C-alpha positions as CSV (number, residue, x, y, z in Angstrom):
1,M,150.3,65.6,3.8
2,K,152.2,68.8,2.4
3,S,155.4,67.8,1.9
4,V,157.1,64.3,2.1
5,L,158.3,63.3,5.3
6,T,162.1,62.3,5.2
7,Y,163.2,59.2,5.6
8,K,164.4,59.9,9.3
9,S,161.7,61.5,10.4
10,V,159.2,59.0,9.1
11,A,161.2,56.0,10.5
12,I,161.5,57.9,14.4
13,Y,157.8,58.2,14.2
14,I,156.8,54.8,12.6
15,L,159.1,53.5,15.4
16,L,157.2,55.5,18.0
17,I,153.6,54.7,16.6
18,L,154.8,51.0,16.9
19,T,155.9,51.3,20.6
20,L,152.7,53.2,21.7
21,F,150.7,50.8,20.1
22,L,152.6,48.0,22.0
23,Y,152.3,50.0,25.1
24,N,148.9,50.6,24.9
25,S,147.6,47.4,23.9
26,H,148.8,45.3,26.7
27,F,149.9,42.3,24.7
28,Y,150.4,38.8,27.3
29,F,153.9,38.2,26.0
30,F,155.1,41.8,26.2
31,E,153.2,42.4,29.6
32,K,154.7,39.6,31.2
33,F,157.9,39.9,29.8
34,A,157.3,43.9,31.4
35,L,157.0,43.1,34.3
36,S,160.0,40.6,34.5
37,V,161.8,43.5,34.0
38,N,160.5,45.9,35.9
39,D,161.2,43.9,39.0
40,Y,164.9,44.9,39.8
41,K,163.7,48.4,40.8
42,Y,162.9,46.7,44.2
43,K,166.4,45.3,44.7
44,I,168.0,48.0,43.6
45,K,165.9,50.1,45.9
46,F,166.7,47.8,48.9
47,L,170.1,48.0,48.4
48,V,170.1,51.9,48.4
49,K,167.8,52.7,51.0
50,Q,166.2,51.1,53.8
51,Q,162.0,51.3,53.7
52,E,161.0,50.4,56.8
53,I,156.9,50.3,57.6
54,N,154.5,52.8,59.3
55,D,155.0,52.8,63.2
56,N,151.4,52.6,63.5
57,V,151.1,49.4,61.3
58,I,151.3,46.3,63.4
59,I,150.9,42.3,62.6
60,V,149.6,40.4,64.8
61,E,151.2,36.7,63.4
62,V,149.8,33.0,63.9
63,D,153.4,32.0,63.5
64,E,155.7,29.1,64.0
65,K,156.3,30.2,67.5
66,S,152.6,31.1,68.1
67,I,151.7,27.3,66.6
68,N,154.3,25.4,68.8
69,K,153.1,26.9,72.2
70,L,149.5,27.3,71.2
71,G,148.9,24.3,69.2
72,R,147.8,23.6,65.6
73,W,145.7,25.7,63.4
74,P,142.7,26.8,63.7
75,W,142.7,27.3,67.4
76,N,139.9,27.0,69.9
77,R,137.6,30.4,68.9
78,K,138.1,30.9,72.7
79,K,141.8,31.2,72.5
80,I,141.2,33.1,69.7
81,A,138.5,35.5,71.3
82,E,141.3,36.0,74.0
83,L,143.4,37.1,71.8
84,F,141.3,39.4,70.5
85,S,140.1,40.5,73.8
86,K,144.2,41.6,74.5
87,L,144.2,43.8,71.2
88,R,141.3,45.9,72.3
89,P,143.9,49.0,73.0
90,A,144.1,49.3,69.1
91,S,142.7,52.0,67.1
92,V,141.5,49.7,64.6
93,I,142.0,45.6,63.8
94,G,141.5,44.1,60.9
95,L,141.3,40.1,60.2
96,D,143.3,38.4,57.1
97,I,141.3,35.4,58.6
98,V,137.7,34.8,57.8
99,F,135.6,32.1,60.1
100,S,133.5,30.7,57.3
101,E,132.1,27.8,59.2
102,Y,130.5,27.2,62.6
103,S,132.5,25.6,65.8
104,N,130.3,25.0,68.7
105,P,127.9,27.5,70.0
106,E,129.3,28.3,72.9
107,D,133.0,29.2,71.4
108,D,131.1,30.8,68.4
109,N,129.0,33.4,71.0
110,Q,132.6,34.0,72.9
111,L,134.3,35.2,69.8
112,S,131.2,37.3,68.7
113,Q,130.9,38.8,71.6
114,T,134.5,39.7,72.3
115,I,134.3,41.1,68.7
116,M,131.4,43.3,69.6
117,E,132.7,44.6,72.5
118,N,135.8,46.0,71.0
119,G,133.9,47.2,68.3
120,N,137.0,48.2,66.2
121,V,137.0,44.9,64.7
122,I,137.2,44.8,60.4
123,G,136.4,41.5,59.4
124,G,137.5,39.8,56.1
125,V,135.3,37.9,53.3
126,F,136.7,36.1,50.2
127,F,135.5,36.7,46.9
128,R,135.3,33.6,44.7
129,S,134.3,33.6,40.7
130,Q,133.4,30.0,41.2
131,A,132.0,28.0,44.6
132,T,129.3,25.5,45.0
133,E,127.0,27.6,47.2
134,N,126.9,31.5,47.9
135,A,126.2,32.9,51.4
136,D,122.6,34.0,52.5
137,E,120.7,36.9,51.3
138,S,120.5,37.1,55.9
139,L,124.4,37.8,55.3
140,I,124.3,39.4,52.2
141,D,121.8,42.2,54.1
142,I,124.5,42.8,56.9
143,L,127.4,42.6,54.6
144,S,125.9,45.5,52.7
145,D,126.5,48.2,55.1
146,S,129.8,47.7,54.6
147,A,130.0,48.8,50.8
148,I,130.5,52.5,49.7
149,F,127.2,54.6,48.8
150,R,128.7,57.8,48.2
151,I,129.7,56.9,44.7
152,K,129.8,58.9,41.0
153,L,128.9,56.8,38.2
154,L,130.4,58.7,34.7
155,D,128.6,55.4,32.4
156,K,126.0,53.1,32.7
157,T,128.3,50.2,33.2
158,I,131.3,50.3,36.2
159,G,134.7,48.9,34.8
160,L,135.3,46.6,37.9
161,K,135.3,43.1,38.2
162,E,132.3,41.5,39.6
163,F,132.4,38.3,41.9
164,E,129.4,36.4,41.9
165,Y,130.4,34.1,45.1
166,I,131.4,35.2,48.4
167,E,132.9,33.2,51.8
168,P,131.8,35.7,54.4
169,N,132.3,34.9,58.4
170,I,129.3,33.1,60.2
171,Y,126.4,34.7,60.9
172,E,126.7,35.9,64.5
173,I,130.3,37.2,63.4
174,T,129.7,39.4,60.6
175,E,126.8,40.9,62.6
176,S,129.5,42.1,65.6
177,L,131.9,43.0,63.5
178,A,132.3,46.9,63.1
179,A,132.3,46.2,59.3
180,S,133.4,44.1,57.0
181,A,136.0,43.7,53.7
182,F,137.3,41.4,51.0
183,F,141.0,40.7,51.4
184,T,140.9,38.7,47.7
185,I,143.8,40.1,46.2
186,E,144.8,38.8,42.7
187,P,148.1,38.3,41.2
188,D,149.7,39.4,37.7
189,I,149.7,37.5,35.0
190,D,153.1,36.1,35.8
191,G,151.9,34.6,39.0
192,L,153.3,37.3,41.5
193,Y,151.6,40.1,43.4
194,R,152.7,43.0,43.0
195,N,149.3,45.6,42.7
196,Y,146.6,45.8,46.1
197,P,143.0,46.1,44.6
198,F,140.6,48.9,46.0
199,F,137.3,48.1,44.8
200,Y,135.3,45.0,43.8
201,L,131.7,44.4,42.9
202,H,128.8,41.8,45.0
203,K,126.0,41.4,44.1
204,G,125.8,44.8,42.3
205,L,127.3,46.5,45.3
206,I,130.9,47.9,45.7
207,F,132.9,46.8,48.5
208,P,136.4,48.2,49.6
209,S,139.3,46.0,50.3
210,L,140.3,45.1,54.1
211,G,143.2,47.7,53.9
212,L,141.1,50.5,52.4
213,Q,138.4,49.6,54.6
214,I,140.9,49.6,57.7
215,L,142.0,53.4,56.2
216,R,138.3,54.2,56.2
217,F,137.8,53.4,59.9
218,Y,141.0,54.9,61.3
219,L,140.8,57.9,59.8
220,N,137.3,58.4,60.8
221,S,136.3,59.2,56.9
222,D,134.0,58.2,54.4
223,I,135.4,57.0,51.2
224,E,134.2,59.3,48.0
225,A,134.7,57.5,44.7
226,T,133.9,58.1,41.1
227,F,133.6,55.8,38.1
228,N,133.4,54.9,34.7
229,K,133.1,52.1,32.6
230,K,136.4,51.4,32.6
231,G,136.7,51.2,36.4
232,L,137.7,54.0,39.1
233,V,138.1,57.0,38.4
234,E,139.3,59.1,41.4
235,F,138.5,57.9,45.3
236,K,138.7,60.3,48.4
237,L,139.1,59.6,51.9
238,G,139.7,62.3,53.8
239,N,143.3,63.9,52.7
240,L,143.8,60.6,51.2
241,Q,143.0,60.1,47.1
242,Y,143.8,58.3,44.5
243,K,142.8,58.1,40.6
244,D,142.6,56.7,37.3
245,S,143.2,52.7,38.6
246,N,141.5,50.3,40.6
247,H,144.7,49.2,41.9
248,L,147.7,50.6,43.7
249,K,151.3,49.2,42.9
250,L,152.6,48.2,46.6
251,N,155.5,50.1,47.6
252,F,157.1,47.3,49.2
253,Y,159.2,47.8,52.7
254,N,162.3,46.4,53.6
255,K,161.1,46.1,57.5
256,V,157.6,44.8,58.5
257,H,156.5,45.2,62.4
258,Y,155.7,41.5,63.3
259,I,154.2,40.8,66.8
260,S,153.6,36.9,67.7
261,A,149.8,36.1,68.6
262,Y,151.2,34.1,71.5
263,D,153.3,36.7,72.9
264,I,150.0,38.8,73.0
265,I,148.4,36.0,74.5
266,S,150.7,35.3,77.0
267,G,151.3,38.9,78.0
268,E,154.9,38.9,77.2
269,Y,153.8,42.0,75.3
270,D,152.7,45.2,76.5
271,T,149.1,45.6,74.5
272,S,149.0,49.4,75.8
273,K,151.5,49.9,73.3
274,L,149.1,49.6,70.6
275,K,147.4,52.6,71.6
276,N,146.2,54.3,68.7
277,K,147.6,51.5,66.2
278,I,146.5,49.8,63.0
279,V,146.5,46.1,64.0
280,I,145.7,43.7,61.3
281,V,145.9,39.6,62.2
282,G,147.0,37.2,60.0
283,I,148.8,33.7,59.5
284,T,152.7,33.7,58.6
285,E,153.2,30.5,59.3
286,T,154.4,28.5,56.1
287,G,152.8,24.8,57.1
288,I,149.2,26.8,56.3
289,F,150.6,28.4,53.0
290,D,148.8,31.9,53.1
291,L,152.0,32.7,51.5
292,R,152.3,34.8,48.5
293,P,155.3,35.2,45.8
294,T,155.9,39.4,45.1
295,P,158.9,40.5,43.1
296,I,161.2,40.9,46.5
297,N,160.3,37.4,48.1
298,P,158.9,34.8,46.8
299,I,157.3,33.5,50.0
300,T,155.8,36.8,51.2
301,P,152.9,36.3,53.9
302,G,149.9,38.1,52.3
303,V,148.9,39.4,55.6
304,S,152.0,42.5,54.5
305,L,150.4,43.0,51.5
306,H,147.6,44.9,53.4
307,A,149.7,46.3,56.1
308,T,151.8,47.6,53.0
309,F,148.7,49.8,51.1
310,I,147.7,51.1,54.4
311,S,151.0,52.3,55.1
312,N,151.8,53.2,51.2
313,F,149.3,55.8,52.5
314,L,149.7,56.7,55.8
315,D,153.9,57.6,54.7
316,N,152.6,59.1,51.6
317,V,155.0,57.0,49.4
318,L,152.4,55.7,46.9
319,I,154.0,54.9,43.8
320,E,153.0,56.9,40.8
321,E,152.5,55.1,37.3
322,N,151.9,58.0,35.4
323,N,151.1,57.1,31.5
324,K,152.7,60.5,30.3
325,T,155.9,60.0,31.4
326,D,156.1,56.7,30.2
327,I,155.4,58.0,26.7
328,L,157.8,61.0,27.2
329,F,160.0,58.4,27.8
330,I,159.2,56.2,25.0
331,I,159.6,59.5,22.6
332,F,162.7,60.6,24.2
333,S,164.4,56.9,23.3
334,C,163.0,57.4,19.5
335,L,164.3,60.5,19.7
336,I,167.9,59.1,20.6
337,I,167.9,57.0,18.0
338,F,167.1,59.8,15.0
339,F,169.7,62.1,16.3
340,V,172.4,59.1,16.8
341,S,171.4,58.1,13.4
342,F,173.1,60.8,11.7
343,F,176.6,59.6,13.0
344,K,178.1,57.9,9.9
345,K,180.4,56.1,11.6
346,I,179.3,52.6,13.5
347,Y,181.7,53.0,16.8
348,K,180.3,56.0,17.3
349,R,176.8,55.1,16.9
350,I,177.4,52.1,19.3
351,A,178.9,54.6,21.9
352,A,176.4,57.3,21.4
353,Y,173.8,54.6,22.0
354,F,175.1,53.3,25.0
355,L,175.7,56.5,26.9
356,S,172.1,57.7,26.0
357,F,170.8,54.2,27.2
358,M,173.0,54.5,30.5
359,L,171.5,58.1,31.2
360,I,167.6,57.0,30.6
361,Y,168.3,53.9,32.4
362,T,169.8,55.6,35.5
363,T,167.2,58.2,35.2
364,S,164.3,56.0,35.6
365,I,165.9,54.6,38.5
366,F,166.8,57.7,40.3
367,L,162.9,58.9,40.0
368,F,161.5,55.9,41.5
369,I,164.2,55.6,44.5
370,K,164.0,59.5,44.8
371,Y,160.4,60.4,43.8
372,N,158.7,56.6,43.7
373,L,157.9,57.5,40.3
374,W,157.6,54.4,38.5
375,I,158.7,54.4,34.4
376,N,157.8,51.3,32.7
377,D,160.9,50.8,31.4
378,F,160.2,47.4,29.2
379,Y,159.1,49.8,26.3
380,F,161.8,52.3,25.9
381,L,164.4,49.6,26.1
382,F,162.2,47.9,23.6
383,S,162.9,51.4,21.4
384,F,166.8,50.7,21.8
385,A,166.2,47.8,20.8
386,I,164.4,47.5,17.5
387,G,166.0,51.2,16.6
388,I,166.4,51.8,12.5
389,I,164.6,48.4,11.7
390,L,161.1,50.0,11.3
391,T,162.3,53.3,9.5
392,E,160.2,52.3,6.4
393,L,157.7,49.7,7.3
394,V,154.5,52.1,7.5
395,L,155.9,54.3,5.2
396,F,153.4,53.4,2.1
397,V,150.2,53.2,4.5
398,F,151.0,56.1,6.2
399,T,148.9,58.4,4.6
400,D,145.6,56.1,5.0
401,L,146.4,55.0,8.3
402,K,146.3,59.2,9.5
403,A,142.7,59.4,7.2
404,I,141.3,56.8,9.1
405,G,142.7,57.7,12.5
406,I,140.7,61.0,11.7
407,K,137.6,59.1,10.8
408,K,138.2,56.8,14.0
409,A,138.7,60.1,16.4
410,F,136.3,62.3,15.0
411,S,133.2,59.8,13.6
412,S,131.5,59.8,17.7
413,Y,131.2,63.2,17.8
414,V,131.1,65.1,15.0
415,S,128.3,64.4,11.9
416,P,129.3,61.9,9.1
417,D,129.7,64.8,6.2
418,V,131.8,66.8,8.3
419,V,134.0,63.7,8.6
420,E,133.9,63.2,5.0
421,I,135.4,66.5,4.4
422,M,138.0,66.2,6.9
423,T,139.4,62.7,5.8
424,E,139.1,64.3,2.0
425,H,140.6,67.5,3.2
426,P,142.9,66.6,6.2
427,D,145.0,70.1,5.8
428,K,141.7,71.7,6.7
429,L,142.4,70.2,10.9
430,K,145.0,72.5,12.3
431,L,146.1,70.5,15.3
432,G,148.1,72.7,16.5
433,G,145.0,75.2,17.2
434,E,143.8,77.8,15.1
435,T,141.7,81.5,15.6
436,R,138.4,81.2,13.7
437,E,134.8,82.4,14.5
438,I,132.8,79.8,16.0
439,T,129.4,79.1,17.8
440,I,129.5,77.4,21.1
441,L,126.3,75.6,22.6
442,F,126.0,74.5,26.5
443,T,123.3,72.5,28.0
444,D,122.8,71.4,31.4
445,I,120.1,69.4,33.2
446,R,118.6,71.6,36.0
447,G,118.8,69.8,39.1
448,F,119.8,66.7,38.1
449,T,122.3,66.3,40.8
450,T,119.6,66.7,43.5
451,L,117.0,64.7,41.6
452,S,119.8,62.0,41.4
453,E,120.3,61.6,45.1
454,G,116.8,59.9,45.5
455,L,117.7,57.0,43.0
456,D,119.9,54.4,42.5
457,S,122.9,54.3,40.3
458,E,121.5,52.6,37.6
459,K,118.2,54.6,37.3
460,V,120.6,57.5,37.4
461,V,123.0,56.3,34.4
462,Y,119.8,54.8,32.8
463,M,118.5,58.7,32.6
464,L,121.4,60.7,31.4
465,N,121.6,57.7,28.8
466,Q,118.0,58.3,27.9
467,L,119.0,62.2,27.8
468,N,122.5,62.2,26.3
469,T,121.6,60.0,23.2
470,P,118.8,62.1,21.5
471,L,120.5,65.5,22.5
472,T,124.0,64.5,20.9
473,H,122.1,63.6,17.6
474,A,120.1,67.1,17.7
475,I,123.9,68.7,17.7
476,L,125.6,65.9,15.0
477,N,122.4,66.3,12.8
478,N,122.8,70.0,12.6
479,K,126.6,70.0,11.7
480,G,127.9,70.2,15.4
481,L,131.3,68.8,17.0
482,L,130.2,67.0,20.4
483,D,133.2,68.6,22.3
484,K,132.6,67.0,25.7
485,Y,130.2,65.2,28.0
486,I,130.8,67.4,31.7
487,G,128.6,65.3,34.2
488,D,124.9,66.2,32.9
489,A,126.6,69.0,30.8
490,I,127.1,69.1,27.2
491,M,129.7,71.4,25.2
492,A,129.5,71.6,21.6
493,I,131.3,73.8,18.9
494,F,129.6,74.6,15.3
495,N,132.0,75.9,12.5
496,A,134.6,73.7,13.4
497,P,137.2,72.0,12.8
498,V,135.7,72.6,9.2
499,N,133.6,75.8,8.2
500,I,130.0,75.5,8.5
501,E,127.7,77.6,6.6
502,N,125.0,79.7,8.8
503,H,126.5,77.6,11.9
504,P,125.1,80.6,14.6
505,D,121.0,79.0,12.8
506,M,122.8,75.6,13.0
507,A,123.2,76.1,16.6
508,C,120.1,77.9,17.6
509,K,117.7,74.7,15.1
510,A,119.8,72.2,17.6
511,S,118.7,73.6,20.6
512,L,115.4,73.9,19.6
513,E,115.4,70.3,19.0
514,M,116.2,69.9,22.2
515,L,113.7,71.2,23.9
516,N,111.3,68.3,22.4
517,I,113.9,66.3,22.7
518,I,113.5,66.5,26.6
519,K,109.7,66.7,26.3
520,D,109.4,63.4,24.3
521,V,111.9,62.0,27.0
522,N,109.6,63.1,30.1
523,N,106.9,61.9,28.6
524,K,108.9,58.3,28.5
525,F,110.4,58.9,32.1
526,K,107.0,59.1,33.2
527,S,106.1,56.0,32.1
528,E,108.5,54.7,34.2
529,N,108.1,56.1,37.2
530,L,110.8,58.1,36.6
531,P,111.5,62.1,37.3
532,S,111.0,64.4,34.7
533,V,113.9,66.6,33.8
534,D,114.7,70.3,32.6
535,I,117.2,71.9,30.4
536,G,119.0,75.2,30.0
537,I,120.9,76.3,27.1
538,G,123.5,78.9,26.3
539,I,124.4,80.2,22.6
540,N,127.5,82.4,21.6
541,T,129.1,82.8,18.7
542,G,132.7,84.5,18.8
543,I,136.2,84.4,18.1
544,A,138.3,81.0,20.1
545,T,141.1,79.1,19.8
546,V,140.2,75.6,18.6
547,G,142.2,72.2,17.6
548,N,144.5,70.1,19.7
549,I,144.5,71.5,22.7
550,G,147.1,69.2,24.4
551,S,149.1,67.0,22.2
552,D,148.9,64.7,19.1
553,V,149.5,61.8,21.5
554,R,146.5,62.5,23.2
555,F,144.1,63.6,20.5
556,D,141.5,66.1,22.6
557,Y,140.1,68.9,19.8
558,T,138.4,71.7,21.8
559,A,138.0,75.3,22.0
560,I,139.1,78.0,24.4
561,G,138.6,81.6,24.8
562,D,136.1,84.2,26.3
563,S,133.4,83.5,23.5
564,V,133.4,79.9,25.0
565,N,132.8,81.1,28.5
566,L,130.3,83.4,27.7
567,A,128.0,80.9,26.3
568,S,129.0,78.7,29.5
569,R,127.2,81.4,31.5
570,L,124.7,82.4,29.3
571,E,123.6,79.0,30.4
572,G,123.4,79.2,33.5
573,L,121.6,82.4,33.3
574,N,118.7,80.3,32.6
575,K,117.7,79.8,35.9
576,L,117.9,83.5,37.3
577,Y,115.5,84.2,34.6
578,K,113.2,80.9,34.4
579,T,113.9,80.3,31.0
580,H,115.4,77.3,28.6
581,I,117.4,78.9,25.4
582,I,119.8,82.2,26.1
583,I,121.7,83.6,23.1
584,S,124.0,86.1,23.2
585,E,124.0,89.4,20.6
586,F,126.4,88.4,18.9
587,V,124.3,85.2,17.8
588,K,121.6,87.4,17.0
589,E,123.6,89.7,14.4
590,K,124.7,86.4,12.6
591,L,121.2,84.7,12.0
592,N,120.1,84.4,8.7
593,D,116.6,82.5,9.4
594,D,113.7,84.2,11.3
595,Y,113.5,83.3,14.8
596,C,111.4,83.9,17.8
597,L,113.2,85.9,19.8
598,R,112.9,88.5,22.7
599,L,115.3,90.9,24.2
600,L,116.5,89.8,27.8
601,D,118.5,91.7,29.2
602,K,121.4,93.0,29.2
603,V,124.4,91.6,31.7
604,V,128.0,92.4,32.7
605,V,130.2,89.3,32.4
606,K,132.6,88.3,34.6
607,G,135.5,90.3,34.0
608,K,134.6,92.5,31.8
609,E,133.2,96.2,31.9
610,K,130.6,96.3,28.9
611,P,127.0,94.7,29.1
612,V,126.1,91.8,26.6
613,T,122.8,92.4,25.2
614,I,121.1,88.7,26.4
615,Y,118.2,87.0,23.7
616,Q,115.7,84.2,24.9
617,L,115.1,81.6,21.9
618,L,111.6,80.7,22.0
619,E,109.5,78.0,20.2
620,D,108.3,79.8,17.4
621,N,104.3,79.7,17.3
622,Q,101.5,82.4,18.1
623,N,102.0,82.4,21.2
624,N,105.0,82.9,22.0
625,R,105.3,85.8,19.0
626,N,102.1,87.4,21.4
627,L,104.1,87.0,24.6
628,T,107.6,88.4,22.5
629,K,105.7,91.5,21.3
630,E,104.6,92.9,24.8
631,F,107.2,91.9,26.6
632,N,110.2,94.1,24.3
633,E,107.4,96.4,24.5
634,A,108.0,96.0,28.3
635,I,111.4,95.7,28.6
636,N,111.6,99.1,26.8
637,K,110.3,100.9,29.0
638,Y,112.4,99.2,31.7
639,F,115.3,100.3,29.9
640,S,114.3,103.7,29.6
641,T,113.9,104.0,33.3
642,D,110.2,104.0,33.2
643,F,109.6,101.6,36.1
644,Y,106.0,102.6,37.0
645,I,104.7,101.6,33.1
646,A,107.2,98.8,32.9
647,L,105.6,97.1,36.1
648,Q,102.2,97.2,35.0
649,H,103.3,95.7,31.8
650,F,104.9,93.1,33.3
651,E,102.2,92.6,35.8
652,E,100.1,91.9,32.9
653,I,101.9,89.9,30.9
654,Y,102.6,87.4,33.8
655,K,98.4,87.1,34.2
656,K,98.1,86.8,30.6
657,F,100.8,84.4,29.7
658,Q,102.1,83.1,33.1
659,D,105.7,84.2,32.3
660,E,107.5,83.5,35.3
661,T,110.7,86.0,33.6
662,S,108.0,88.8,33.6
663,I,107.6,88.5,37.6
664,I,111.5,88.7,37.7
665,F,111.4,92.1,35.9
666,A,108.5,93.2,38.0
667,E,110.4,92.6,41.1
668,R,113.7,94.3,39.9
669,C,111.2,97.4,38.4
670,K,109.8,97.9,42.7
671,Y,113.4,97.8,43.9
672,F,114.1,100.8,41.4
673,I,111.1,102.7,42.0
674,S,112.3,102.4,45.3
675,N,116.0,102.4,45.3
676,P,116.5,104.5,41.8
677,P,119.7,103.5,39.8
678,D,122.2,106.1,39.0
679,M,122.2,108.0,36.1
680,P,123.1,108.0,33.2
681,W,122.0,104.0,33.5
682,N,123.5,101.6,31.1
683,G,120.2,99.4,31.6
684,A,122.4,96.7,32.8
685,Y,121.1,94.7,36.1
686,I,123.7,93.7,38.7
687,A,123.5,90.1,37.6
688,K,127.1,89.1,37.1
689,T,127.4,85.8,35.8
690,K,129.9,83.6,37.4
């Protein structure tokens, strides 16, 4: 650090670090205590606001009345078939019940037939971590149709819990269902049920929960989901979407719509009222023990959790858990302590602490009641509780920790020698951003999205890893900074965060290495019966803003500016020119080493009027040198509007070298011969980059 921080500023920084550390570490003791502290919000909300479940969500309950009238559970399956038959007007019927054992063939067939005739029944299955036996493969084959397949994997592994065992319905019933889904809901660490899952894994397949499957059929839309090694990144279902968590924190209701199963069977309830509604059949009779403790009721019927999940989406009353908001409250709490500490009189500090606490505390409650925004209150309360006690606790090791933090943050995407420079001279790393000349490199795997559609997800992830690992090493070995992975694309920066000599040369060398890497990887893919891939690379040198484009809480080192945009667009132009590496004139001007370059074209970048001259970087061998020499002669004829001569040259080059780029310019020459360009002509073909 350039100067010593004051006592109070260091104290608040240490307090903030400690609180954020506990917040992100999820220690058992703190998390369990935090759950209890935060539950008060539900109770306060119910005191000031009535929240009724969506009118289109109905629970048909096997309640005490039904048991008394129709006999103890489980009922004869003919009786259950009668119930399902009368529920037929409903749009979708979800079962929080599993028929996992056979009764007798006649009753089982009648129930299966009724379910099939309904055509709108979603059956429930139960996942288990341990069991003495598992379902038959024939059942798994049927159940697999209920999994989701419109998925995108960002990592090789999927961060979803996988259950080894499944307890499904019997074969005949499973086959007759419109679909199946799991109704397994796991409690939080204190045994209470607050969260509802979206997906779990079984046999490598991703299955949706009962509530999500019901929404899928009710909205007549398929699920699209993206996963990474941490779990669910995002899912979409029609206009519904959710991000960053595989569980939804349930927004409980004061009033839920229940109809006794007996009233349905006896005809006391007019089932025509169920038209276009969602019906969930479940057990609420306390003697059958399908009850779940929740923050609002220690004996909440389990079936109501499915109804609550569905209604939350239909009513758009999803509880939003935002880490950034939590962190903002923690920071605000720390700042309160910092400013209040300037009061010399203790009674003034106590009064200021109390008033500040009440302000932030009531704000949190208001945000939940009014906007369904969930603040994890425990951690900002923790900040108030420990206050100024931590002011000097980490002062001694602060400098070392900062160096370690920098090394840890950058070591995975910066070459080791660059990391050493940064840790030895941290003042060279301006976290607020700085303007400097850099070289930007973009890569993209050609047609990988289309190629991956014919492969299973594991092979797609395997191929990406086999490609990205050596391509990343090519960047790091040439002193580049791996900025980010963008699907099957890579962005890298050279000459940041510290100065690198000859950074345009480093980028060009890295790109040439990448071409050789692709050849080696394709040979490996061929031996494994996998399709080959191709790559496009764009390189530009220019002024950009680089640094922490975000905050020091979330360290995201990147670059922004027109020069970055140009590099990205040059990468995309490889498709047009049938090339692999395109560099700008600004790169060429800065190169120190001798490379095999051919003048490619002049392009008009979107938002600019002046054309940019672009070049193709080729592997340096005699064949490419000959190609470059002849092509440069042809392209100069082209730019001088001597299209007849240029056409002859391009056609000869194609015959001699099989160069597809020459065919593109031959076609352009034919066009301009028939449609002469307006004069004066700057040579830039209308190939505006997107």
